[in-house]
DSSP file (Angstrom, degrees, kcal/mol; ACC not computed):
  #  RESIDUE AA STRUCTURE BP1 BP2  ACC     N-H-->O    O-->H-N    N-H-->O    O-->H-N    TCO  KAPPA ALPHA  PHI   PSI    X-CA   Y-CA   Z-CA
    1    1 A M              0   0    0      0, 0.0     2,-0.3     0, 0.0    90,-0.2   0.000 360.0 360.0 360.0 167.4    0.0    0.0    0.0
    2    2 A T        -     0   0    0     88,-0.3    90,-2.5    27,-0.2    91,-1.0  -0.949 360.0-133.2-136.4 151.2    1.0    3.6   -0.4
    3    3 A I  E     -ab  31  93A   0     27,-2.4    29,-3.1    -2,-0.3     2,-0.5  -0.932  20.5-154.8-105.6 131.0    0.4    6.9    1.4
    4    4 A V  E     -ab  32  94A   0     89,-2.7    91,-2.7    -2,-0.5     2,-0.4  -0.909  10.6-170.5-107.4 131.1   -0.6    9.9   -0.8
    5    5 A V  E     -ab  33  95A   0     27,-2.5    29,-3.0    -2,-0.5     2,-0.7  -0.979  19.8-137.4-124.7 134.0    0.1   13.4    0.5
    6    6 A G  E     -a   34   0A   0     89,-2.4     2,-0.5    -2,-0.4    91,-0.3  -0.798  29.0-165.1 -86.0 119.0   -1.1   16.7   -1.0
    7    7 A Y        +     0   0    0     27,-3.1    29,-0.3    -2,-0.7    41,-0.2  -0.915  19.0 164.5-114.0 131.7    1.9   19.1   -0.9
    8    8 A V        -     0   0    0     -2,-0.5     2,-2.5     2,-0.2     5,-0.1  -0.968  49.6-106.9-132.4 150.5    1.8   22.8   -1.4
    9    9 A P  S    S+     0   0    0      0, 0.0    38,-0.1     0, 0.0    -2,-0.0  -0.367  87.6  95.2 -79.0  66.2    4.7   25.2   -0.5
   10   10 A T  S  > S-     0   0    0     -2,-2.5     4,-2.4    36,-0.1     5,-0.2  -0.860  94.5 -93.4-140.2 170.4    2.9   26.6    2.6
   11   11 A P  H  > S+     0   0    0      0, 0.0     4,-2.3     0, 0.0   119,-0.2   0.876 127.3  53.4 -57.0 -35.6    2.8   25.9    6.3
   12   12 A E  H  > S+     0   0    0      2,-0.2     4,-2.3     1,-0.2     5,-0.2   0.911 109.2  47.9 -65.9 -41.2   -0.2   23.6    5.6
   13   13 A G  H  > S+     0   0    0      2,-0.2     4,-2.4     1,-0.2    -1,-0.2   0.886 111.5  49.7 -66.1 -38.7    1.7   21.7    3.0
   14   14 A E  H  X S+     0   0    0     -4,-2.4     4,-2.4     2,-0.2    -2,-0.2   0.888 110.6  50.4 -66.7 -38.9    4.8   21.3    5.3
   15   15 A A  H  X S+     0   0    0     -4,-2.3     4,-2.3    -5,-0.2    -2,-0.2   0.911 111.3  48.6 -64.2 -42.0    2.5   20.0    8.1
   16   16 A A  H  X S+     0   0    0     -4,-2.3     4,-2.6     1,-0.2    -2,-0.2   0.919 111.4  49.7 -63.6 -43.5    0.9   17.5    5.8
   17   17 A L  H  X S+     0   0    0     -4,-2.4     4,-2.5     2,-0.2    -2,-0.2   0.915 110.4  50.0 -63.3 -43.1    4.4   16.3    4.6
   18   18 A S  H  X S+     0   0    0     -4,-2.4     4,-2.1     1,-0.2    -1,-0.2   0.927 113.5  45.3 -60.7 -45.4    5.7   15.9    8.1
   19   19 A A  H  X S+     0   0    0     -4,-2.3     4,-2.4     1,-0.2    -1,-0.2   0.893 112.3  51.6 -66.1 -38.8    2.6   13.9    9.1
   20   20 A A  H  X S+     0   0    0     -4,-2.6     4,-2.7     2,-0.2    -2,-0.2   0.896 108.3  51.3 -66.4 -39.5    2.8   11.8    6.0
   21   21 A I  H  X S+     0   0    0     -4,-2.5     4,-2.5     2,-0.2     5,-0.2   0.935 110.8  49.0 -61.3 -45.6    6.5   11.0    6.6
   22   22 A S  H  X S+     0   0    0     -4,-2.1     4,-2.5     1,-0.2    -2,-0.2   0.918 113.1  47.0 -60.0 -43.9    5.7    9.9   10.1
   23   23 A E  H  X S+     0   0    0     -4,-2.4     4,-2.9     2,-0.2     5,-0.2   0.905 110.9  51.8 -65.2 -41.4    2.8    7.7    8.9
   24   24 A A  H  X>S+     0   0    0     -4,-2.7     5,-1.8     1,-0.2     4,-1.1   0.903 112.8  45.4 -62.8 -41.2    5.0    6.2    6.1
   25   25 A Q  H  <5S+     0   0    0     -4,-2.5    -2,-0.2     3,-0.2    -1,-0.2   0.924 114.8  47.9 -67.0 -43.8    7.7    5.3    8.7
   26   26 A L  H  <5S+     0   0    0     -4,-2.5    -2,-0.2     1,-0.2    -1,-0.2   0.910 121.4  35.1 -62.4 -44.1    5.2    3.9   11.1
   27   27 A R  H  <5S-     0   0    0     -4,-2.9    -1,-0.2    -5,-0.2    -2,-0.2   0.551 102.7-128.5 -88.3  -8.7    3.4    1.8    8.5
   28   28 A E  T  <5 +     0   0    0     -4,-1.1    -3,-0.2    -5,-0.2    -4,-0.1   0.942  62.9 136.9  55.5  50.2    6.5    1.0    6.5
   29   29 A E      < -     0   0    0     -5,-1.8    -1,-0.2    -6,-0.2   -27,-0.2  -0.893  57.6-104.0-123.7 153.1    4.8    2.2    3.3
   30   30 A P        -     0   0    0      0, 0.0   -27,-2.4     0, 0.0     2,-0.4  -0.323  32.6-128.0 -72.5 162.4    6.1    4.3    0.4
   31   31 A L  E     -ac   3  67A   0     35,-2.7    37,-1.7   -29,-0.2     2,-0.6  -0.929  12.7-161.3-117.2 135.1    5.0    7.9    0.1
   32   32 A H  E     -ac   4  68A   0    -29,-3.1   -27,-2.5    -2,-0.4     2,-0.5  -0.952  12.1-158.2-118.0 109.1    3.5    9.5   -3.0
   33   33 A V  E     -ac   5  69A   0     35,-3.1    37,-3.1    -2,-0.6     2,-0.5  -0.769   8.0-166.5 -93.6 127.0    3.7   13.3   -3.0
   34   34 A V  E     +ac   6  70A   0    -29,-3.0   -27,-3.1    -2,-0.5     2,-0.4  -0.961  12.8 172.3-119.6 127.4    1.3   15.2   -5.2
   35   35 A N  E     + c   0  71A   0     35,-2.4    37,-1.9    -2,-0.5     2,-0.3  -1.000  16.0 171.5-128.3 132.6    1.5   18.9   -6.1
   36   36 A S  E     - c   0  72A   0     -2,-0.4     2,-0.4   -29,-0.3    37,-0.2  -0.947  24.8-154.5-143.0 161.1   -0.9   20.3   -8.7
   37   37 A S  E     - c   0  73A   0     35,-2.3    38,-0.9    -2,-0.3    37,-0.6  -0.999   9.6-155.0-134.1 137.5   -2.1   23.4  -10.4
   38   38 A R  S    S-     0   0    0     -2,-0.4    -1,-0.1    37,-0.2     3,-0.1   0.778  81.5  -1.0 -79.5 -26.8   -5.5   23.9  -12.0
   39   39 A G  S    S+     0   0    0      1,-0.2     2,-0.8    35,-0.1    36,-0.1   0.068 120.4   6.4-130.6-123.4   -4.3   26.7  -14.2
   40   40 A D    >>  -     0   0    0      1,-0.2     3,-1.4     2,-0.1     4,-1.3  -0.610  52.2-161.8 -79.0 108.5   -1.1   28.6  -15.0
   41   41 A S  T 34 S+     0   0    0     -2,-0.8    -1,-0.2     1,-0.3     6,-0.1   0.708  86.2  64.9 -64.5 -19.5    1.6   26.9  -13.0
   42   42 A L  T 34 S+     0   0    0      1,-0.2    -1,-0.3    -3,-0.0    -2,-0.1   0.757 114.8  28.1 -75.7 -23.3    3.8   30.0  -13.4
   43   43 A T  T <4 S+     0   0    0     -3,-1.4    -2,-0.2     3,-0.0    -1,-0.2   0.471  94.4 101.6-114.6  -4.8    1.4   32.2  -11.4
   44   44 A D    ><  -     0   0    0     -4,-1.3     3,-1.5     1,-0.2     0, 0.0  -0.729  56.2-158.7 -85.1 113.2   -0.2   29.7   -9.0
   45   45 A P  T 3  S+     0   0    0      0, 0.0    -1,-0.2     0, 0.0    -4,-0.0   0.677  90.1  62.9 -68.0 -14.6    1.4   29.9   -5.6
   46   46 A R  T 3  S+     0   0    0    -38,-0.1     2,-0.6     2,-0.1   -10,-0.2   0.679  82.7  90.9 -80.7 -16.8    0.3   26.4   -4.7
   47   47 A Y  S <  S-     0   0    0     -3,-1.5     2,-0.1    -7,-0.1   -39,-0.1  -0.706  82.1-130.3 -82.6 118.3    2.4   25.0   -7.5
   48   48 A A        -     0   0    0     -2,-0.6    -2,-0.1   -41,-0.2   -13,-0.0  -0.426  15.1-124.7 -73.8 138.5    5.8   24.2   -6.1
   49   49 A S     >  -     0   0    0     -2,-0.1     4,-2.2     1,-0.1     5,-0.2  -0.282  28.2-106.9 -71.0 165.0    8.9   25.4   -7.8
   50   50 A E  H  > S+     0   0    0      1,-0.2     4,-2.1     2,-0.2     5,-0.1   0.867 122.9  54.6 -62.3 -35.1   11.6   22.9   -8.8
   51   51 A E  H  > S+     0   0    0      2,-0.2     4,-1.8     1,-0.2    -1,-0.2   0.908 107.2  49.6 -65.0 -41.7   13.7   24.3   -5.9
   52   52 A A  H  > S+     0   0    0      1,-0.2     4,-1.9     2,-0.2    -2,-0.2   0.903 111.8  48.3 -63.8 -40.5   10.9   23.6   -3.4
   53   53 A L  H  X S+     0   0    0     -4,-2.2     4,-2.8     2,-0.2    -1,-0.2   0.839 106.5  56.7 -70.7 -31.3   10.5   20.1   -4.7
   54   54 A D  H  X S+     0   0    0     -4,-2.1     4,-2.4     2,-0.2    -1,-0.2   0.897 107.4  49.5 -62.8 -38.7   14.3   19.6   -4.5
   55   55 A E  H  X S+     0   0    0     -4,-1.8     4,-2.4     2,-0.2    -2,-0.2   0.895 110.3  50.2 -66.0 -39.8   14.0   20.5   -0.8
   56   56 A V  H  X S+     0   0    0     -4,-1.9     4,-2.5     2,-0.2    -2,-0.2   0.934 111.5  48.4 -62.1 -45.8   11.2   18.0   -0.4
   57   57 A R  H  X S+     0   0    0     -4,-2.8     4,-3.0     2,-0.2    -2,-0.2   0.910 111.1  49.8 -61.6 -42.7   13.2   15.3   -2.1
   58   58 A A  H  X S+     0   0    0     -4,-2.4     4,-1.7     2,-0.2    -1,-0.2   0.910 111.1  49.7 -62.6 -41.9   16.2   16.0    0.1
   59   59 A R  H  X S+     0   0    0     -4,-2.4     4,-0.6     1,-0.2    -2,-0.2   0.912 113.7  45.3 -62.4 -42.9   14.0   15.9    3.2
   60   60 A L  H >X>S+     0   0    0     -4,-2.5     4,-1.1     1,-0.2     3,-1.1   0.889 107.8  57.1 -69.4 -38.8   12.6   12.6    2.1
   61   61 A D  H 3<5S+     0   0    0     -4,-3.0     3,-0.5     1,-0.3    -1,-0.2   0.881 103.6  55.3 -57.1 -37.9   16.0   11.2    1.2
   62   62 A A  H 3<5S+     0   0    0     -4,-1.7    -1,-0.3     1,-0.2    -2,-0.2   0.706 105.3  53.3 -69.4 -20.1   17.1   11.9    4.8
   63   63 A T  H <<5S-     0   0    0     -3,-1.1    -1,-0.2    -4,-0.6    -2,-0.2   0.718  99.9-130.7 -88.7 -22.1   14.2    9.8    6.2
   64   64 A G  T  <5 +     0   0    0     -4,-1.1     2,-0.3    -3,-0.5    -3,-0.1   0.495  58.5 142.3  82.4   2.4   14.9    6.6    4.2
   65   65 A V      < -     0   0    0     -5,-0.7    -1,-0.3     1,-0.1     2,-0.2  -0.599  56.0-120.3 -77.2 133.9   11.2    6.5    3.1
   66   66 A A        +     0   0    0     -2,-0.3   -35,-2.7    -3,-0.1     2,-0.3  -0.548  48.5 166.5 -70.0 139.2   10.6    5.3   -0.4
   67   67 A Y  E     -c   31   0A   0    -37,-0.2     2,-0.3    -2,-0.2   -35,-0.2  -0.965  34.3-155.5-152.4 165.3    8.8    8.0   -2.3
   68   68 A E  E     -c   32   0A   0    -37,-1.7   -35,-3.1    -2,-0.3     2,-0.5  -0.983  15.0-150.5-141.2 141.4    7.7    9.4   -5.6
   69   69 A V  E     -c   33   0A   0     -2,-0.3     2,-0.4   -37,-0.2   -35,-0.2  -0.964  15.8-175.7-116.9 128.4    6.9   13.1   -6.4
   70   70 A K  E     -c   34   0A   0    -37,-3.1   -35,-2.4    -2,-0.5     2,-0.4  -0.968   9.3-167.3-125.5 140.1    4.3   14.0   -9.0
   71   71 A Q  E     -c   35   0A   0     -2,-0.4     2,-0.4   -37,-0.2   -35,-0.2  -0.988  10.4-169.3-123.1 137.2    3.3   17.4  -10.3
   72   72 A F  E     +c   36   0A   0    -37,-1.9   -35,-2.3    -2,-0.4     2,-0.2  -0.976  22.4 176.2-128.3 140.0    0.2   17.9  -12.5
   73   73 A V  E     +c   37   0A   0     -2,-0.4   -35,-0.1   -37,-0.2   -37,-0.1  -0.730  40.3 126.8-133.2  83.6   -1.1   20.8  -14.5
   74   74 A R  S    S-     0   0    0    -37,-0.6   -36,-0.1    -2,-0.2     3,-0.1   0.296  81.4-101.7-124.8   7.6   -4.2   19.3  -16.1
   75   75 A G  S    S+     0   0    0    -38,-0.9     2,-0.2     1,-0.3   -37,-0.2   0.579  80.9 128.2  83.4   7.7   -7.0   21.7  -15.1
   76   76 A H        -     0   0    0    -39,-0.3    -1,-0.3     1,-0.1    -2,-0.2  -0.634  65.2-102.6 -96.2 156.0   -8.3   19.5  -12.3
   77   77 A E     >  -     0   0    0     -2,-0.2     4,-2.0     1,-0.1     3,-0.2  -0.388  32.6-114.8 -67.7 153.0   -8.9   20.6   -8.7
   78   78 A A  H  > S+     0   0    0      1,-0.2     4,-2.5     2,-0.2     5,-0.2   0.881 117.0  56.1 -57.9 -39.6   -6.3   19.5   -6.2
   79   79 A S  H  > S+     0   0    0      1,-0.2     4,-2.5     2,-0.2     5,-0.2   0.894 106.1  50.5 -62.4 -39.2   -8.9   17.2   -4.5
   80   80 A E  H  > S+     0   0    0      2,-0.2     4,-2.8     1,-0.2     5,-0.2   0.927 110.1  49.8 -62.6 -45.1   -9.5   15.4   -7.8
   81   81 A E  H  X S+     0   0    0     -4,-2.0     4,-2.4     2,-0.2    -2,-0.2   0.919 113.0  46.6 -61.0 -44.5   -5.8   14.9   -8.3
   82   82 A L  H  X S+     0   0    0     -4,-2.5     4,-2.7     2,-0.2    -2,-0.2   0.945 115.3  44.3 -63.4 -49.2   -5.3   13.5   -4.8
   83   83 A V  H  X S+     0   0    0     -4,-2.5     4,-2.5     1,-0.2     5,-0.2   0.906 114.0  50.5 -65.2 -41.6   -8.3   11.2   -4.9
   84   84 A D  H  X S+     0   0    0     -4,-2.8     4,-2.7    -5,-0.2    -1,-0.2   0.924 113.0  45.7 -62.1 -44.7   -7.5    9.9   -8.4
   85   85 A E  H  X S+     0   0    0     -4,-2.4     4,-2.4    -5,-0.2    -2,-0.2   0.913 112.5  51.0 -65.1 -42.0   -3.9    9.2   -7.5
   86   86 A A  H  X>S+     0   0    0     -4,-2.7     5,-2.7    -5,-0.2     4,-0.7   0.912 113.0  45.9 -61.7 -41.8   -5.0    7.5   -4.3
   87   87 A D  H ><5S+     0   0    0     -4,-2.5     3,-0.7     3,-0.2    -2,-0.2   0.930 112.3  50.5 -65.8 -44.8   -7.5    5.3   -6.2
   88   88 A R  H 3<5S+     0   0    0     -4,-2.7    -2,-0.2     1,-0.2    -1,-0.2   0.885 118.4  38.5 -60.0 -39.7   -4.9    4.5   -8.9
   89   89 A L  H 3<5S-     0   0    0     -4,-2.4    -1,-0.2    -5,-0.2    -2,-0.2   0.496 105.3-125.5 -89.2  -4.8   -2.3    3.5   -6.3
   90   90 A K  T <<5 -     0   0    0     -4,-0.7   -88,-0.3    -3,-0.7    -3,-0.2   0.952  42.0-158.8  55.1  50.7   -4.9    1.8   -4.0
   91   91 A A      < -     0   0    0     -5,-2.7   -88,-0.2   -90,-0.2     3,-0.1  -0.184  25.6-149.1 -64.2 149.8   -3.6    4.0   -1.2
   92   92 A S  S    S+     0   0    0    -90,-2.5     2,-0.3     1,-0.3   -89,-0.2   0.646  80.9   8.6 -88.5 -18.6   -4.0    3.2    2.4
   93   93 A L  E     -b    3   0A   0    -91,-1.0   -89,-2.7    29,-0.1     2,-0.4  -0.981  55.8-149.3-162.5 144.0   -4.2    6.8    3.4
   94   94 A I  E     -bd   4 124A   0     29,-2.0    31,-3.2    -2,-0.3     2,-0.5  -0.973  18.3-159.2-113.4 136.4   -4.4   10.4    2.1
   95   95 A V  E     +bd   5 125A   0    -91,-2.7   -89,-2.4    -2,-0.4     2,-0.3  -0.971  15.1 173.1-117.9 129.0   -2.7   13.2    4.1
   96   96 A I  E     - d   0 126A   0     29,-2.6    31,-2.9    -2,-0.5     2,-0.4  -0.945  26.8-130.0-131.3 152.7   -3.8   16.8    3.6
   97   97 A G  E     - d   0 127A   0     -2,-0.3     2,-0.3   -91,-0.3    31,-0.2  -0.809  26.8-164.2 -98.0 144.5   -2.9   20.1    5.4
   98   98 A I  E     - d   0 128A   0     29,-2.6    31,-1.2    -2,-0.4     2,-0.3  -0.888   7.2-160.9-127.9 159.6   -5.8   22.3    6.4
   99   99 A R        -     0   0    0     -2,-0.3     2,-0.3    29,-0.1    29,-0.0  -0.929  34.0 -94.0-134.0 159.7   -6.1   25.9    7.5
  100  100 A R        -     0   0    0     -2,-0.3     2,-0.3     0, 0.0     0, 0.0  -0.574  46.8-177.2 -74.7 132.8   -8.8   27.9    9.3
  101  101 A R        -     0   0    0     -2,-0.3     0, 0.0     3,-0.0     0, 0.0  -0.971  26.3-114.4-132.9 148.2  -11.2   29.6    7.0
  102  102 A S     >  -     0   0    0     -2,-0.3     4,-2.1     1,-0.1     5,-0.2  -0.394  32.0-112.5 -73.4 156.3  -14.2   31.9    7.5
  103  103 A P  H  > S+     0   0    0      0, 0.0     4,-1.9     0, 0.0     5,-0.1   0.878 120.2  51.5 -56.6 -37.2  -17.6   30.6    6.6
  104  104 A T  H  > S+     0   0    0      1,-0.2     4,-2.6     2,-0.2     5,-0.2   0.915 107.1  52.6 -66.8 -42.2  -17.8   33.2    3.8
  105  105 A G  H  > S+     0   0    0      1,-0.2     4,-2.2     2,-0.2     5,-0.3   0.883 109.7  49.0 -59.9 -38.9  -14.4   32.0    2.5
  106  106 A K  H  X S+     0   0    0     -4,-2.1     4,-1.6     1,-0.2    -1,-0.2   0.891 111.8  49.3 -66.8 -39.9  -15.7   28.5    2.4
  107  107 A L  H  < S+     0   0    0     -4,-1.9    -2,-0.2    -5,-0.2    -1,-0.2   0.913 116.8  40.3 -66.5 -43.6  -18.9   29.5    0.6
  108  108 A I  H  < S+     0   0    0     -4,-2.6    -2,-0.2     1,-0.2    -3,-0.2   0.926 129.6  23.7 -75.2 -45.9  -17.1   31.6   -2.1
  109  109 A T  H  < S-     0   0    0     -4,-2.2    -3,-0.2    -5,-0.2    -2,-0.2   0.546  96.8-134.3-102.8  -7.6  -14.1   29.4   -2.9
  110  110 A G     <  -     0   0    0     -4,-1.6     2,-0.4    -5,-0.3    -1,-0.2  -0.145  26.5 -88.5  75.1 177.8  -15.2   25.9   -1.8
  111  111 A S     >  -     0   0    0      1,-0.1     4,-2.4    -4,-0.1     5,-0.2  -0.927  24.9-170.0-135.4 110.3  -13.0   23.6    0.2
  112  112 A Q  H  > S+     0   0    0     -2,-0.4     4,-2.4     1,-0.2     5,-0.2   0.875  94.5  54.6 -63.2 -36.2  -10.5   21.3   -1.4
  113  113 A A  H  > S+     0   0    0      2,-0.2     4,-2.7     1,-0.2    -1,-0.2   0.935 108.3  48.2 -62.3 -45.4  -10.0   19.6    2.0
  114  114 A Q  H  > S+     0   0    0      1,-0.2     4,-2.4     2,-0.2     5,-0.2   0.914 111.4  50.1 -62.2 -42.5  -13.8   19.0    2.3
  115  115 A R  H  X S+     0   0    0     -4,-2.4     4,-2.6     2,-0.2     5,-0.2   0.903 111.1  49.1 -62.5 -40.5  -13.9   17.6   -1.2
  116  116 A T  H  X S+     0   0    0     -4,-2.4     4,-2.0     1,-0.2    -2,-0.2   0.940 111.4  49.3 -63.9 -45.9  -11.0   15.3   -0.5
  117  117 A L  H  < S+     0   0    0     -4,-2.7    -2,-0.2     1,-0.2    -1,-0.2   0.895 117.6  40.4 -58.8 -41.3  -12.6   14.1    2.8
  118  118 A L  H  < S+     0   0    0     -4,-2.4    -1,-0.2    -5,-0.2    -2,-0.2   0.830 120.9  40.3 -79.5 -32.8  -15.9   13.4    1.1
  119  119 A D  H  < S+     0   0    0     -4,-2.6    -2,-0.2    -5,-0.2    -3,-0.2   0.659  86.9 108.6 -94.2 -16.9  -14.7   11.9   -2.2
  120  120 A A     <  -     0   0    0     -4,-2.0     4,-0.1    -5,-0.2   -37,-0.1  -0.290  53.8-155.3 -66.6 144.8  -11.8    9.7   -0.9
  121  121 A N  S    S+     0   0    0    -38,-0.2    -1,-0.1     2,-0.1    -4,-0.1   0.176  79.8  46.6-102.3  14.4  -12.2    5.9   -1.0
  122  122 A C  S    S-     0   0    0      1,-0.0   -29,-0.1   -28,-0.0   -30,-0.1  -0.901 105.5 -67.5-142.2 170.1   -9.6    5.5    1.8
  123  123 A P        -     0   0    0      0, 0.0   -29,-2.0     0, 0.0     2,-0.4  -0.261  45.9-149.2 -60.2 149.2   -9.0    7.2    5.2
  124  124 A V  E     -d   94   0A   0    -31,-0.2     2,-0.6    -4,-0.1   -29,-0.2  -0.989   4.3-155.1-124.2 129.4   -7.9   10.8    5.1
  125  125 A L  E     -d   95   0A   0    -31,-3.2   -29,-2.6    -2,-0.4     2,-0.6  -0.921  11.1-162.0-102.9 116.0   -5.7   12.4    7.8
  126  126 A A  E     -d   96   0A   0     -2,-0.6     2,-0.5   -31,-0.2   -29,-0.2  -0.884   8.1-165.5-101.7 123.6   -6.2   16.2    7.9
  127  127 A V  E     -d   97   0A   0    -31,-2.9   -29,-2.6    -2,-0.6     2,-0.4  -0.923  11.3-141.0-115.9 128.8   -3.4   18.0    9.7
  128  128 A K  E     -d   98   0A   0     -2,-0.5     2,-0.2   -31,-0.2   -29,-0.1  -0.696  20.4-126.5 -86.1 138.2   -3.6   21.6   10.9
  129  129 A A        -     0   0    0    -31,-1.2     2,-0.5    -2,-0.4  -117,-0.1  -0.579  20.1-130.9 -77.5 144.1   -0.5   23.8   10.5
  130  130 A S              0   0    0     -2,-0.2    -1,-0.0  -119,-0.2  -115,-0.0  -0.843 360.0 360.0 -97.6 134.9    0.8   25.4   13.6
  131  131 A Y              0   0    0     -2,-0.5    -1,-0.1     0, 0.0    -2,-0.0   0.386 360.0 360.0-109.2 360.0    1.5   29.1   13.3
């Protein structure tokens, strides 16, 4: 089995990655890191730069966890990419980072975390970033 983690270069993404590494070590499972952009990857702050992904790879190399890093720019929502990858890999767990949002913010922009929680066919671990 595999653990799938949604990574973005933010405190929430770092919290998700830390939790996913811990779970991968505990379960002795490989880690599949997913970063995606729905639109223009050059202007989307959620799309990790190559330098940011190099740092992720270096961090993972230091843990000894087997891993794969994937980036997608296919016009899909992040939640779709995570759930699709988890289904394709028959993942045992999805790990996501979450942040506090106002009710209005949730109404206007939707919630990728909520969509992941509702659409996933495996358990989802939602991790809050500490500020």
